C-alpha positions as CSV (number, residue, x, y, z in Angstrom):
1,X,38.7,29.5,14.7
2,X,38.7,25.9,16.1
3,X,36.0,26.8,18.6
4,X,33.8,28.2,15.9
5,X,34.2,25.0,14.0
6,X,33.3,22.8,17.0
7,X,30.5,25.1,17.8
8,X,29.0,24.7,14.1
9,X,29.3,21.0,14.4
10,X,27.6,20.9,17.8
11,X,24.7,23.2,16.3
12,X,24.4,21.0,13.3
13,X,24.3,17.8,15.4
14,X,21.6,19.2,17.5
15,X,19.5,20.4,14.6
16,X,19.8,17.0,13.1
17,X,18.7,15.2,16.3
18,X,15.8,17.8,16.6
19,X,14.9,17.1,13.0
20,X,15.1,13.4,13.4
21,X,13.0,13.3,16.4
22,X,10.4,15.5,14.9
23,X,10.3,13.3,11.6
24,X,9.9,10.2,14.0
25,X,7.0,11.9,15.6
26,X,5.3,12.8,12.4
27,X,5.9,9.3,10.9
28,X,5.0,7.3,14.0
29,X,1.5,6.6,12.9
30,X,2.6,5.3,9.5
31,X,2.7,1.5,8.7
32,X,4.1,0.0,5.5
33,X,3.6,-2.7,3.0
34,X,6.3,-5.4,2.6
35,X,6.6,-7.9,-0.4
36,X,5.1,-11.2,0.4
37,X,4.9,-14.4,-1.6
38,X,2.4,-15.7,0.9
39,X,0.1,-12.9,0.3
40,X,0.3,-13.3,-3.4
41,X,-0.3,-17.2,-2.9
42,X,-3.7,-16.2,-1.1
43,X,-4.9,-14.0,-3.9
44,X,-3.7,-16.3,-6.7
45,X,-5.2,-19.4,-5.2
46,X,-8.5,-17.6,-5.0
47,X,-8.8,-18.0,-1.1
48,X,-11.2,-16.0,0.8
49,X,-9.9,-15.8,4.3
50,X,-12.8,-15.7,6.9
51,X,-11.2,-13.3,9.4
52,X,-10.7,-10.6,6.7
53,X,-12.9,-7.9,4.8
54,X,-12.0,-7.4,1.1
55,X,-11.9,-4.0,-0.7
56,X,-11.0,-3.1,-4.4
57,X,-9.8,0.3,-5.6
58,X,-10.6,1.4,-9.0
59,X,-12.8,-0.3,-11.7
60,X,-14.9,-3.4,-10.6
61,X,-13.8,-5.3,-13.6
62,X,-10.1,-4.9,-13.1
63,X,-9.3,-3.1,-9.9
64,X,-6.0,-1.2,-9.4
65,X,-5.4,-2.9,-6.1
66,X,-7.2,-5.5,-4.1
67,X,-6.7,-5.6,-0.2
68,X,-7.7,-8.0,2.6
69,X,-7.9,-6.2,6.1
70,X,-8.3,-7.9,9.3
71,X,-11.8,-7.7,10.6
72,X,-10.6,-6.1,13.9
73,X,-9.5,-3.0,11.9
74,X,-11.7,-0.6,10.1
75,X,-10.9,1.1,6.9
76,X,-11.2,4.9,6.8
77,X,-11.9,5.7,3.1
78,X,-14.6,6.2,0.7
79,X,-12.4,5.4,-2.2
80,X,-12.0,1.6,-1.4
81,X,-15.1,-0.5,-2.2
82,X,-15.8,-3.3,0.3
83,X,-16.7,-6.6,-1.5
84,X,-18.1,-9.7,0.0
85,X,-16.3,-12.3,-2.0
86,X,-16.5,-16.0,-2.5
87,X,-13.7,-18.0,-4.2
88,X,-15.2,-17.6,-7.6
89,X,-15.5,-13.9,-7.3
90,X,-11.9,-13.9,-6.2
91,X,-11.1,-15.9,-9.2
92,X,-12.6,-13.6,-11.6
93,X,-11.2,-10.5,-10.0
94,X,-7.6,-11.9,-9.8
95,X,-8.0,-13.1,-13.4
96,X,-9.2,-9.8,-14.7
97,X,-6.3,-8.1,-13.0
98,X,-3.7,-10.6,-14.4
99,X,-5.0,-9.9,-17.9
100,X,-4.9,-6.2,-17.5
101,X,-1.4,-6.5,-16.0
102,X,-0.3,-8.5,-19.0
103,X,-1.8,-5.9,-21.4
104,X,0.5,-3.3,-19.9
105,X,3.7,-5.5,-19.5
106,X,3.4,-5.7,-15.8
107,X,3.0,-8.6,-13.3
108,X,1.0,-8.7,-10.0
109,X,2.6,-8.9,-6.6
110,X,1.4,-9.5,-2.9
111,X,2.4,-7.5,0.0
112,X,1.7,-7.7,3.8
113,X,0.1,-4.7,5.2
114,X,1.8,-3.7,8.4
115,X,1.0,-1.4,11.2
116,X,3.6,1.1,12.7
117,X,4.8,-1.7,15.0
118,X,5.5,-4.1,12.1
119,X,2.5,-6.2,12.9
120,X,0.6,-7.7,9.9
121,X,-2.8,-6.3,9.5
122,X,-3.7,-7.3,6.0
123,X,-2.8,-8.1,2.5
124,X,-2.2,-6.1,-0.7
125,X,-2.4,-7.3,-4.3
126,X,-1.3,-5.0,-7.3
127,X,1.3,-4.4,-9.9
128,X,4.5,-3.0,-8.3
129,X,4.2,0.5,-9.5
130,X,1.0,1.0,-7.6
131,X,2.0,3.6,-4.9
132,X,0.3,3.6,-1.4
133,X,0.7,4.5,2.3
134,X,-0.6,3.0,5.4
135,X,-1.5,5.3,8.4
136,X,-3.2,4.4,11.7
137,X,-5.5,7.3,12.9
138,X,-5.7,8.2,16.6
139,X,-9.2,6.5,16.6
140,X,-7.6,3.2,15.4
141,X,-9.0,3.4,11.9
142,X,-6.7,2.4,9.1
143,X,-6.2,4.7,6.1
144,X,-4.6,3.1,3.0
145,X,-3.9,5.3,0.0
146,X,-5.5,4.2,-3.2
147,X,-3.5,3.9,-6.5
148,X,-3.9,6.6,-9.2
149,X,-6.9,6.1,-11.5
150,X,-4.5,6.0,-14.6
151,X,-2.6,3.1,-13.2
152,X,-3.4,0.7,-15.9
153,X,-2.5,3.1,-18.8
154,X,0.6,2.2,-20.7
155,X,3.5,4.6,-20.6
156,X,3.2,5.6,-24.1
157,X,-0.5,6.4,-23.5
158,X,0.6,9.0,-20.8
159,X,0.1,6.6,-17.9
160,X,1.9,6.8,-14.4
161,X,4.8,4.9,-15.6
162,X,5.9,8.0,-17.9
163,X,5.7,10.5,-15.0
164,X,8.1,8.5,-12.9
165,X,11.0,8.6,-15.6
């Protein structure tokens, strides 16, 4: 009986190790976003960094998210719209996003966009409940998930917030 118990633990341990290795292999191309006061400051000071390309997701008037991606990286998505921004354009976009966030009782936050090694490759600006993912394709292109289109709906109007409860 003791032998059987040891054998079961050994099999369970090997299964766990194989599953962990498999999961690590699957997620090795995924980066992340990390909260960043510096990223928020860049957007909120209406700075347009020369070595970055800017993209919006959602409506042009008040985007669901605004990202800045280092020019050395190319974005693989038809859902993000590239914008050539000047500081006055950034001021308008950020102001509109802040107004919309207040309407739905939210605040905007900045995040660093990180590659799978933890290297910063961009900046993200949105409300906290805007889900995303970062994946680096084999060809080096970056895939960044866009927030859902109902992001700005209030919970009582059936927005994303309600589905997470």
